[in-house]
N, C-alpha and C positions, 0 to 999 in steps of 0.2 A: 786623474781626470775622469775616469770611468765612473767613480763614485759620484762626482758632481753631476755628471750627465744623468745618472740614475735617479738623482734627487733634485732634478730641475724644478719639481713642483714646489720646492721650498722658496722659490723666488717670489711668488705672490704673497707668501707668509711674511717674508722679509719686508716687502712693501707695506703690508698692513701694519707691521710693528712700527715702521717709520712713521706711517700716517697716524697711528695711535699716540705716539710720543709727541708729534706736532700738535695734534688735536688737544691733548691734555695740558698743553703748555699755557693755555689761556682760560682762567676760571670763568670769565664772562662768556666765552664761547661754549664752555661746558654747561653753564647754567642755562643759556638760551637754547642751544641746539640739541644738547643731550638730555638734560634733566626735564625741561618743560615740553620740548617737542617730541622726544622719543621715550625717555624712561618712564615718566608718569603714566601715560596710557599703556605702555608695554607691561609695566609691573602690575597694573590693575587688571590687564587681560590675563596675565599669568595666574593671579589669585583667583580670578573668575573661573579659569580652566581647571585648577587643581584644588581649590579651597574646599570643595565639597567632598573630596576623598577623605575618609575617616582616619587614615594613617599617613605617615610622612612619605610621600613619593620620593622626595629628595634623598632621604636616608636609604631607600631601596636602591636608587640609582648610584649612590656612593658605594654600597656593597657590591653591586654589579661591576662598577668601575675598578674597584680594588682587585676583585677576582680576575677581571680581564687583564689588568696590568701585570699581575703576577703570572698569569698564564702566558702572556706574550713574552715576558722577560725570560721565563723558563724555556719557551720555544726558541727564542733568539739565541740564548746561550747554547742550547743543544745544536742548532743548525750552524752557528758560528764555528764551533770546534770541529764540526764535521767538514767544514769548508777546506779545500786544498790550500787556500791562502787564509790562514787564521787571522792575520793582521787586517786584511781587507774586509773579512767578515765582521770582525769586532768594530772596525771603523764605520762600517755601513750601519750596524745596529745603533751605535752611539749617535750617528746623524739622525736616525729615525726617532730616537728618544728625544733629542733636542727639538726636532720638528713637532713631535706630539706635544711636548711641553709648551712650545711656542703657540700652537693652535689653541691649547687650553687657556693660555694667557690672553690671547686676542679675544676669544669668546667670552671669557670672564669679564674683561674690560668693557666690551660692548653690551653685555647683559647687566652689568652693575658697577664694575670697578672704576669707571670714569667718575663716579660720584665722589671718589676720594679727592678729586681735584676741583670741586665746585667752589664758588665764592664762600667766604667765611661766614660763620653765624653772626658776627658783629655787623657785617655788611648787609646780610639778609634782614636782620631785625633792627637795623639802624641805631646802634648804640656804640659808645666809645669803649674800646678794649684796653684794659690795663694789664700790660704784660707782667709787671712786677708790682702787684697791689701791696699797699702798706699793711702793717700789723693791725692798725685800727680798722681798716676795711675788712680784713679777714675775720677779725673779732666780731664785728657787726654782722657779717654774713653767718658766722657760726651761731651767734645769738639768735638770729632770725630762724634758722632751721631747728634749733633747739626748742624755741617757743612753738613752732609749728608741729614738731614731733610731740611735744607735751599736749598740745591742743587736740590732736587726732588720736592720741593713745587711748582715750576713753572709748572712742568708737571702735578702735582695733580690738579691744577686749569684748565689747558687746556684739560686734559684727565682724568676726574674723573672715579671712579670705577662704573661699572654697571653689570647687570646680564650676558650680552653677553660676558663678558671678563673672564668667568669661565675657559675656556680652557687654559688661561694664567697661571693658578695655576699649572696644570700638566706640562706645558711647563717650568715653573721655576724649577721644580724638574728634568726635563729632562736635562736642562742646567747644573744643579748642579751635575748630575751623570757623566758628562764629566770630572769633577775635583775630584769627590769622587765616585769611581765605586761601593762602597758598598751600596750606596743609589740609589735605582731604584724604580720608581713609575709607575705602569701600571694599567689599568682598573679602572679609576677614579670612586669612589662611594661616591659622595659628594652631600648632599641633604639638603633641607630646613626642619627644625625641625617642627613637628606637634604641639609642645608645646611652640610656640613663646610667647604667652601671659603669660603663666606660667613662661617661661624663663625670661621675663622682671622683674617679681616680685621676682624670685629666684636669679636673678643677674648673670646668665650664658649667655655667648655669643656663645658657641658651646660645643659639647661633642662628644665622640667617643663611638660607641656601639660595645663592644668586641664580642658579640654573632652573629652579622651579618656583621661586618667589615665596617659599614657605618660611615661616618663623617657627623654629623648634625650641621647646622649653624642656629643661631637665626638671621634671616635677618631683624628683626625689630630694631636691634641696629643701631646707627649712621653709615652711609654707609662707611665712611673712615676707620672704624675698621674691616670691613669684610675681606679684602684681607689677613691681617696677621692672623686673627683668623682662616681663612680657611687653611692657610699653617701650622699653629700650629696643627690643627686637623688631617691634612694629615700626619704630623710627627708621631702622635699617631698611625695612620694606619700602618706606617712603623716600628712600634715596639719601638718607643721612648716614654716610658710610663711616665717617670717623667716629671713634668710640665716645669722645667727649661731646660731640654734637648729637649723637644718639641719646646720650645721657641728658643733655639739655632739652631736646625735644620731648623725651619721655617725661621729664619733670614738668614741662609746660602742660602736657596732656594730663598728668596726674593732678596738677593744680586746678584743672578745669573739671575734674571728676566730682560727682556727687557722692562717691563711695568713700567712707572714712578709712577703710583698710588700704585702699590705693593711695590716698593722701598720706597716711602714716608711713607706708613702705617707702614712698618717694622722699619724704622729708627726712626720714631716718638715714636713708642712703646719702642724701646730699649733706646732712650733718656730718657724717663720717668723712666725706671728702673734705669739707671745709675745716673740720677739726684736725684732720691730718695735716692740712696746710698750715693751720695755726700752730700745731705741735713743732713744726720746723722753725718757728719763730719764738715760741714760748711754750715749752713742754709742760710747765707747771699749770699755766692757765688752761691748756688743753685738757689736762687731767681733771681739773676742777669742772670743766664743761661736761666731761663724761660722767662725773658723779651726779650731775643735775638731771641726767636722763630719767624719765619715768621708769618705775620698776618693771613694767612690761617690756620696755625696750632693752633694759639690762638683761632680762631673762632671754629675750630673743637673741641678743648678741652672744650670750653664753652658749645657747644652743647652736648657733651658727659656728662659733669657734670650735666647739666640740666636734661638729660635723666635719669641718675642714681638717682638723687634726687627725681624725679617724682615717681619712683617705689620702692624706699628704704623704708624698714619697717621691721616688725618682721619676715616675711617670708624670706626675704633676709638675715637677721641676723642668723636665724636658719639654712638656707642652708649653709652659710659660716662656721658656727660652725661645722655642720655635715661633710662637705667636708674636712675641716681642719683635723678632726679626721681620715677620710678615708685616707688622704695623709700620715698621721703619721703612720698608720697601714701598709701602703704599702711603707715602706722604704724611706719616705720623712719626717724626723723628724722636719723640719722647718714648716710643715703644709702649710697654705696659703702663707707664706713667701717664699716657695720653688720656686715660679714663678720668683722672683727677683734674684735667684741664677744664672740666666743666665749671669749676669754681670761678674761673675768669669770665666765662660767658654769663653765669648767673649774677655775678657781681655787677657787670655792666648793665644787664637787663633789668635787674631789680632797682638799681640806681636810676635808670632812665624813667622807670614807671613809678618812682616815688614810694617804693615798697620796702626800702631799707632805711632803718633809723640810724 
């Protein structure tokens, strides 16, 4: 009983957790009161506050947080074993840890996490979703992205991606907003990750920091991947939390871009997702599709595979396992396979707009 009295401050936390679970139970409520009323202006404010800083403030905060946690854990362990009642001391520390984790969860959800529970892409963009598309539909989708990749591969060779073209990312979203007014990107906060070497071994190309509103990119990845990875992370900034939805919004932005290297990167990425889906239905046809890729795309994929193989190992496997569980907890039951769900959104969208033969 003395432990509970000592930690009575956890009661407001418990109430907030219950409130958060009730609030996230309605996608319409999330869309209206969280996304548009709170998150859109709040995230824009965050980018305005920290976007001008030349380095990733979020990464610095992560380093400080990790050091603080290890310091506190060491202190707790030391004081617990010095306590005359070791069991009581350990129980008290465990309660404090759960309380800390609970507060982090609540803050995370209010600053960004509720976006995982918003209305689906098909509802927002008004198209019919095919949960189990036919082989013919997937074949048509793969053909579409193959043709687009071939189309922009010439520009990819003549006008490759480089650091000076970063403003084109914001421009892509500005062009997209002319067709979809609900998507508006201002105050770009897009930075190089401080953990690029770690990122190579952990297998991530970019991530979004919900506590500072910054999008971080691992710029050690093969250069051709950076444009679409960047657009994907910007989509997270705009409140598209699910990976497949960030892929979808990133692709729409790329399709609105005037830059050929951005168009190429996005269409090649979507081709790989579509062709992967096709391979589960007809592996021979999928291999034939791969053979039709332009030479520059084959070379890019060869470089990418060599890069992944160089750093692949137990750290990458552990990160993939952990992040897969994180996705499942946050309303993405497919785990790591949720990225490829973008093919369903694109199929419905392209069909609706008469862009798929």
